[in-house]
Structure formats: C-alpha cells, structure tokens
LOMI-889295 format. One line per 5 residues: their letters; for each residue x, z, y of C-alpha. Coordinates in Angstrom, 1 decimal. Example, Ala and Ser with C-alpha at 12.3 -4.5 7.8 and 13.67 -1.06 7.14 Angstrom:
AS = 12.3:7.8:-4.5 ~ 13.7:7.1:-1.1
END
This chain:
XXXXX = 98.5:104.2:62.0 ~ 99.4:104.8:65.6 ~ 97.2:103.9:68.4 ~ 98.6:101.9:71.3 ~ 99.6:103.9:74.3
XXXXX = 97.2:103.5:77.3 ~ 98.5:104.2:80.7 ~ 96.2:104.8:83.7 ~ 99.1:104.1:86.1 ~ 101.0:100.8:86.4
XXXXX = 103.9:101.6:88.6 ~ 107.7:101.8:88.9 ~ 109.5:105.2:89.3 ~ 110.5:104.2:92.9 ~ 107.0:103.4:93.9
XXXXX = 105.5:106.5:92.3 ~ 108.0:108.7:94.1 ~ 107.0:106.9:97.5 ~ 103.3:107.6:96.5 ~ 103.9:111.3:95.7
XXXXX = 105.9:111.8:99.1 ~ 103.0:110.2:101.0 ~ 100.5:112.4:99.3 ~ 102.5:115.5:99.9 ~ 102.9:114.5:103.5
XXXXX = 99.1:114.1:103.8 ~ 98.5:117.5:102.3 ~ 101.2:119.1:104.5 ~ 99.7:117.6:107.7 ~ 96.2:118.7:106.5
XXXXX = 97.4:122.2:105.8 ~ 99.1:122.5:109.1 ~ 95.9:121.3:110.8 ~ 94.0:124.0:109.1 ~ 96.5:126.6:109.7
XXXXX = 96.6:126.0:113.5 ~ 92.9:125.2:113.6 ~ 93.4:121.7:114.7 ~ 90.9:120.2:112.3 ~ 87.2:120.3:113.0
XXXXX = 84.9:118.2:110.9 ~ 82.6:117.4:113.9 ~ 85.0:115.8:116.3 ~ 87.6:113.1:116.2 ~ 90.6:114.3:118.2
XXXXX = 94.1:113.0:118.5 ~ 95.1:115.2:115.4 ~ 92.2:113.5:113.5 ~ 93.9:110.2:114.3 ~ 97.0:111.5:112.6
XXXXX = 95.0:112.6:109.6 ~ 93.5:109.2:109.3 ~ 97.0:107.6:109.3 ~ 98.5:109.9:106.7 ~ 95.4:109.8:104.4
XXXXX = 95.1:106.0:104.7 ~ 98.7:105.7:103.5 ~ 98.2:108.2:100.6 ~ 94.8:106.7:99.5 ~ 96.2:103.0:99.6
XXXXX = 99.3:104.1:97.7 ~ 97.3:105.6:94.9 ~ 95.2:102.6:94.6 ~ 98.2:100.4:94.3 ~ 99.4:102.7:91.4
XXXXX = 96.2:102.2:89.3 ~ 96.4:99.7:86.4 ~ 94.2:96.7:87.2 ~ 93.9:93.2:86.1 ~ 94.3:91.9:89.6
XXXXX = 97.2:89.9:90.8 ~ 99.6:92.1:92.8 ~ 98.9:90.3:96.1 ~ 95.1:91.0:95.7 ~ 95.7:94.5:94.5
XXXXX = 97.5:95.3:97.8 ~ 94.6:93.8:99.8 ~ 92.2:95.8:97.8 ~ 94.2:99.0:98.6 ~ 94.0:98.3:102.4
XXXXX = 90.3:97.6:102.1 ~ 89.7:100.9:100.3 ~ 91.7:102.8:102.8 ~ 89.8:101.3:105.7 ~ 86.4:101.9:104.0
XXXXX = 87.1:105.5:103.2 ~ 88.4:106.0:106.8 ~ 85.3:104.4:108.2 ~ 83.0:106.5:106.1 ~ 85.0:109.7:107.2
XXXXX = 84.6:108.7:110.8 ~ 80.8:107.9:110.4 ~ 80.4:111.4:108.8 ~ 82.3:113.0:111.8 ~ 80.1:111.1:114.2
XXXXX = 76.9:112.1:112.5 ~ 78.0:115.9:112.2 ~ 78.9:115.9:116.0 ~ 75.5:114.4:116.9 ~ 73.5:116.7:114.7
XXXXX = 75.6:119.9:116.0 ~ 75.8:119.0:119.7 ~ 73.6:116.1:120.4 ~ 76.7:114.1:121.6 ~ 78.7:111.4:120.2
XXXXX = 82.5:111.2:120.0 ~ 84.4:109.0:122.5 ~ 84.3:105.5:121.3 ~ 87.9:105.1:122.1 ~ 88.8:107.8:119.6
XXXXX = 86.5:106.3:117.0 ~ 88.2:102.8:117.4 ~ 91.5:104.7:117.3 ~ 90.6:106.3:114.0 ~ 89.9:102.8:112.6
XXXXX = 93.1:101.5:113.8 ~ 94.9:104.4:112.1 ~ 93.2:103.5:109.0 ~ 94.3:99.9:109.3 ~ 97.9:100.9:110.2
XXXXX = 98.0:103.3:107.2 ~ 96.9:100.6:104.8 ~ 99.4:98.2:106.4 ~ 102.2:100.7:105.9 ~ 101.4:100.9:102.2
XXXXX = 101.0:97.1:102.0 ~ 104.4:96.5:103.5 ~ 106.1:99.1:101.3 ~ 104.5:97.7:98.2 ~ 105.8:94.2:99.1
XXXXX = 109.3:95.5:99.6 ~ 109.5:97.7:96.5 ~ 107.2:96.0:94.0 ~ 107.1:92.3:94.9 ~ 110.6:92.3:96.4
X = 109.7:90.1:99.2
END
C-alpha cells in the first residue's frame, strides 16, 4: 500500500523559478551589504530600504508557494500582510536597538520609507502572482 504523496509547496514551475530568483536576489543584496559594510542592525539607512524591498518580495513569494486551503486571492493578500508584518517587526527592532545603543531614534521619514518598501515588495509579488498564477 502506497501512501498519498504530500507536498508542502503548491506552485507552478514558472512561479517557483520567480520565487527562487527573488530569494537569490535578496541574499545577493544582503551579502553585498555585509561585504561593503552597508548594513548595520541599529540604523535604518537608504540601503536598509533596499533590503526591506527585496526581502519583502522574497518573503511574500515564499508564502504564496505554500500549500494552503485559502482561495488564491486571499492567499495573495495574506502574503502581502506577512511581508508588511515582518518588515514592521524588523523596523521596530532596528528602532529599539538604535535607542538602546545611542539613545537616539531613527529618522521617522526613513522608518516610513521602510514600511513603504515592505508594501511595495508585497505588491510586486501580488502583481506577479496575479499575472503568472491567476492569469489576470
């Protein structure tokens, strides 16, 4: 007797390749930031905004790949929400670490920019998902 095959991912090869490209791009940008000392955990800089964008795309793309019992439209909105939540937590941790280390808070414009990059990254994945999976 053979057990039914259970798959964790529910995706097409085209969407999976887009997800892997976005993940490798996020890792490449992060690696370049570490190599050139552009990343610091305590401040939100213009480079951190780029990190928020590429990681929001990667996180939301992976959420869209997971097998869930949600309708595809709701699944895409969930992915955007998770990307925004993860980015907001990341920004909050950066804010707190800066305050603990220096007694200062980051520029509110950069914090708002980080949130906008999370929204933009989730929106990119949402649009690509609709174009590639839902064919709209």
